[in-house]
N, C-alpha and C positions, 0 to 999 in steps of 0.2 A: 502492499499500499503506501509504502514511503517512498519507493523509487516513481509511483505512479505522479504524488502529488508535485516532486522534481520534477517531471516531466511535464508536467503541466505547467507548473513556475516558468521551465523554459522556454515554454512553447506559447507562452502569453509575453514573456519577454521578447520574444522575436517577433511577437504579433505589435507590440508597444513600439520597437523599432522601425518596422514598418508603416506604421501610421505615423508615426511623428517623423519620418522620414519625407512623407507626400505633405506637411504643412509648412509656413513658412517660417518655423523654426527647426525647420531639417536639423540643425548641424547639432541641436538636445539628442538626439541619436545615437551620437558617437558618447554620453554621457552613459547612456543605460546598462552597457557591457561593463561597464566597470561600476557598479552596484557591488557592495564588498560580500557577497552569497558565498564566494568557498575561503574568502577570508575568513569570515566568520563562522564557520564550521571549522576551518584550521585553528583560530586560535582557542575557541571554545573545548576542542580533540586537546589540543597544547596546555589548554589551560587547567584542565582537568583529568589530564594523563602523568603529567608533570610538575615542577616549583613552578612558582612566580617568575624568579629569575629565567629559568626556560622560553616563558613565554613575551616577558621584554625583550627577550632576543631576538624571537620571532617576528615580533613587531618591527624590532629595528633592521631587520633584514626586508622586510614587508617594504619601508620606508625607500629600501635605497634598492630595492626590485623593481622600483617605480620607472627607476634608468634602460634596461632593455627596451620596456614600453616607448617611453619618451623615444629613443632610438628608432625603435620600432616605425612610431609615427613620423618621425623627419625624412628617414631615409622613403617612405610610401610618399609624402607630399614632392618628393624631390621625383621618386621614379613616376608616379601618375602622369608629369609632363613629357616624359621622353617614351612610354613604353604601353602595352596593351596593359589592361586594369589587371587579369592574370598572372601573369609576370611581374608587376607591380608590386602587385601583393606577396608572389613570393619573392620577391627581393625583399620586399618590408620583414616577412617570417625569419627568410636566412638573416638580416641583420638584428634582430631580435636575439636569433638561436644565439649568434656570435656575444654577442653581449650581457645574454645571460650564461653561454659562457664563462665570458670572462668576469662575472659579479663573482659568481661559484667559485671560480680557480681563488678571485684573491681572498675570496671571504672566507672561505679555509684555509688560503696560507697566513691570514691572521687572524684569527677568532680559532685557532684550536689550539 
């Protein structure tokens, strides 16, 4: 039953994004995917299964984790002007992957 509810919430989010993208405030559609659904789940699990200090570390890492998303957005901004959308999206995802790998590598080096 929980899986069905999660699927319905995901479907409602997709519908909301689709509807917002057709309004004069279409840019708000870019905000909805950033609702902290998975962060809430992660913080709850870490907060109940680990220490408060572990939760705080998770929160700080989450702040740094915004960087790969910004890299994705910046790359996509420039790529959409020079290539077809599917290739630009793929390029943005590759840039996100590289930035995430770099973040994890640096984090484990300095916080282990």
